[in-house]
BABALUM-687359 format. One line per field, with one value per residue (C-alpha): residue number from 0; y, z, x. Coordinates in pm, whole numbers, plus 50000, padded with zeros to 5 digits. Layout:
% residues N
i: c(NUM ...)
c2: c(Y ...)
c3: c(Z ...)
c1: c(X ...)
//
This chain:
% residues 286
i: c(0 1 2 3 4 5 6 7 8 9 10 11 12 13 14 15 16 17 18 19 20 21 22 23 24 25 26 27 28 29 30 31 32 33 34 35 36 37 38 39 40 41 42 43 44 45 46 47 48 49 50 51 52 53 54 55 56 57 58 59 60 61 62 63 64 65 66 67 68 69 70 71 72 73 74 75 76 77 78 79 80 81 82 83 84 85 86 87 88 89 90 91 92 93 94 95 96 97 98 99 100 101 102 103 104 105 106 107 108 109 110 111 112 113 114 115 116 117 118 119 120 121 122 123 124 125 126 127 128 129 130 131 132 133 134 135 136 137 138 139 140 141 142 143 144 145 146 147 148 149 150 151 152 153 154 155 156 157 158 159 160 161 162 163 164 165 166 167 168 169 170 171 172 173 174 175 176 177 178 179 180 181 182 183 184 185 186 187 188 189 190 191 192 193 194 195 196 197 198 199 200 201 202 203 204 205 206 207 208 209 210 211 212 213 214 215 216 217 218 219 220 221 222 223 224 225 226 227 228 229 230 231 232 233 234 235 236 237 238 239 240 241 242 243 244 245 246 247 248 249 250 251 252 253 254 255 256 257 258 259 260 261 262 263 264 265 266 267 268 269 270 271 272 273 274 275 276 277 278 279 280 281 282 283 284 285)
c2: c(45176 44832 44626 44623 45001 45049 44822 45014 45347 45214 45079 45413 45600 45372 45421 45799 45787 45579 45815 46116 45947 45885 46244 46371 46161 46418 46421 46530 46659 46617 46714 46752 46948 46737 46709 46346 46131 46104 45726 45769 46034 45805 45508 45714 45849 45536 45392 45740 45815 45493 45584 45936 45791 45564 45847 46114 45904 46088 45973 46085 46188 46253 46498 46511 46842 46933 47221 47381 47685 47462 47343 47701 47802 47488 47585 47948 47854 47588 47312 47140 47089 46949 46974 46853 47163 47258 47549 47801 47678 47726 48083 48143 47990 48203 48519 48415 48345 48643 48408 48182 47867 47701 47447 47179 46915 46842 46548 46565 46559 46882 47087 47042 46969 47000 46993 46831 46974 46695 46661 46373 46109 46189 46568 46772 47010 46998 47289 47478 47777 47550 47539 47886 47870 47533 47425 47367 47214 47287 47107 47324 47705 47701 47423 47506 47228 47196 47565 47832 47703 47563 47894 48086 47842 47903 48279 48278 48086 48381 48252 48456 48192 48446 48534 48281 47969 47888 47776 47702 47445 47312 46938 46967 46706 46588 46240 46395 46620 46319 46164 46496 46516 46144 46165 46452 46705 46933 46980 47014 46999 47042 46815 46751 46517 46298 46202 46159 45918 45724 45686 45566 45314 45185 45149 45378 45334 45711 45749 45556 45813 46120 46235 46489 46811 47003 47019 47328 47446 47308 47478 47415 47253 47032 47040 46946 47258 47304 47551 47875 47827 47451 47344 47364 47031 46861 47035 46898 46550 46552 46693 46433 46156 46253 46302 45963 45768 45548 45397 45118 44991 44805 44948 45304 45252 45143 45475 45674 45494 45583 45946 45930 46029 45904 46076 46384 46685 47007 47306 47670 47945 48124 47824 47931 48294 48201 48048 48364 48578 48350 48386 48764 48756 48536 48766 48509 48719 49093)
c3: c(16497 16505 16824 16854 16816 17074 17320 17258 17329 17647 17767 17691 17879 18180 18169 18156 18440 18654 18583 18676 18998 19089 19003 19226 19530 19803 19943 20289 20256 20574 20674 20984 21098 21038 21402 21366 21090 20780 20819 21179 21082 20812 21051 21307 21052 20856 21103 21191 20819 20771 21071 20941 20602 20768 20983 20711 20401 20226 20077 20313 20165 20384 20237 20409 20404 20451 20697 20937 20716 20438 20661 20749 20383 20290 20530 20417 20048 20107 19978 20317 20499 20830 20993 21304 21446 21741 21954 21798 21446 21520 21634 21306 21110 21301 21220 20857 20802 21007 21252 20984 21088 21372 21624 21690 21919 22116 22319 22690 22736 22539 22819 23025 22780 22866 22702 22817 22815 22761 22773 22701 22974 23078 23054 23341 23310 23631 23588 23297 23363 23317 22948 22904 22651 22520 22191 22185 21942 21910 21688 21425 21452 21444 21702 22025 22232 22039 22032 22165 22516 22583 22460 22703 22981 22913 22899 23234 23377 23280 22953 22635 22359 22096 22291 22571 22356 22162 21873 21813 21564 21456 21405 21239 21456 21816 21758 21553 21847 22071 21805 21771 22144 22177 21901 22074 21803 22069 22443 22504 22329 22365 22266 22375 22661 22454 22201 22483 22664 22342 22274 22631 22604 22271 22412 22148 22169 22171 22497 22687 22575 22715 23035 23124 23272 23314 23233 23131 23306 23138 22839 22577 22266 21979 21816 21502 21307 21007 20726 20688 20531 20574 20566 20926 20888 20784 21065 21315 21165 21196 21550 21660 21509 21725 22040 22016 22007 22315 22490 22618 22260 22131 21778 21910 22169 21898 21720 22042 22143 21813 21871 22227 22348 22634 22456 22249 22396 22245 22218 22115 21987 22322 22475 22277 22389 22634 22353 22147 22443 22494 22127 22155 22479 22316 22014 21770 21696 21661)
c1: c(00959 01119 01105 01486 01509 01232 01416 01739 01571 01412 01746 01913 01642 01682 02059 02021 01771 02004 02293 02079 01971 02334 02425 02143 02238 02306 02657 02769 03124 03327 03679 03895 04197 04510 04611 04720 04869 04642 04610 04492 04235 04096 04082 03893 03645 03544 03288 03161 03114 02917 02701 02631 02540 02284 02143 02124 02056 02337 02663 02940 03272 03575 03826 04166 04353 04716 04675 04430 04366 04231 03947 03852 03851 03657 03379 03382 03363 03094 03324 03298 02966 03087 03429 03610 03779 03990 03869 04109 04033 03664 03733 03917 03628 03377 03572 03631 03259 03133 02964 02820 03007 02816 02951 02689 02841 03155 03277 03200 03578 03618 03460 03777 04054 04423 04764 05085 05436 05688 06067 06308 06306 06665 06629 06776 06478 06271 06027 05873 06099 06401 06311 06458 06740 06619 06463 06087 05836 05464 05212 05046 05050 04667 04629 04447 04601 04925 05016 04778 04703 05053 05195 04976 05073 05443 05391 05210 05507 05723 05869 05872 05891 05999 06311 06360 06377 06689 06467 06098 05968 05626 05583 05241 05064 05045 05187 05467 05556 05617 05840 06022 06106 06174 06435 06615 06538 06384 06433 06060 05725 05350 05062 04707 04624 04392 04660 04911 04676 04613 04984 05038 04753 04885 05238 05384 05762 05822 05628 05895 06153 05975 05805 05537 05675 05350 04978 04783 04467 04149 03988 03717 03855 03734 03391 03201 03105 02873 02928 02733 02390 02365 02000 01866 01684 02009 02198 01946 01969 02349 02334 02080 02293 02589 02380 02211 02538 02502 02806 02579 02540 02850 02835 02798 03070 03311 03253 03283 03601 03768 03671 03810 03463 03247 02957 02875 02696 02555 02785 02765 02991 03009 03188 03495 03502 03778 03986 03941 04050 04353 04449 04436 04636 04902 04921 04779 04469 04437)
//
């Protein structure tokens, strides 16, 4: 064998080996319910994704989706390994996977989450019951804080959204709901308190055009959930990564701040039994 041919074969072998190594690099596939604008979800995830890559040694790929159901199906079909879910979406994922989807952590704030009912700043509406005969906008149909819990709150106030509202619409996301009401396209709307607070802090121009009419009682909401059958060692590694984020460390605090979290704490499926009961009471689950 000539020297040049030998060198060519060695180079080819090294190239093949490098390609195989790249192909075998483990990937952690992550997604989230689209409860805010896609650009905002991506901005929030980038530093967290880099952190999870460092902690797990895996490439981390974020896959945006167009609706809540796609995240549930992604977990069920093992196309997504880790997902940011609302409480109701988790309940749906639990049912869809026969208990296989497992919530691992939640923000401390998610133990007592709330939703806001808003109206235009100059609205004559003074109480929730004054919304009867008006138009109303929720977030996504599968949203815990943008639909389910505000719906239950309205029902407990004596309103029957199916018949008492002139029209009901779905904006698709919490920030979109504020824009919807601010523009006068609806007489009232519902969104979660965390997004509301963020919009207020960022001086979003739509905030000045609306006001808060009411706040729901607290409930469990968001969590990070892993798909059925994910390797227990990897699940523990991911869980530990979230739990060790320390607000006293500037780099960690930057990640926590983007997630609107003071810290992450362990969670479990039973925390969302109340959300499941609320969904059944509101007629969103049979």
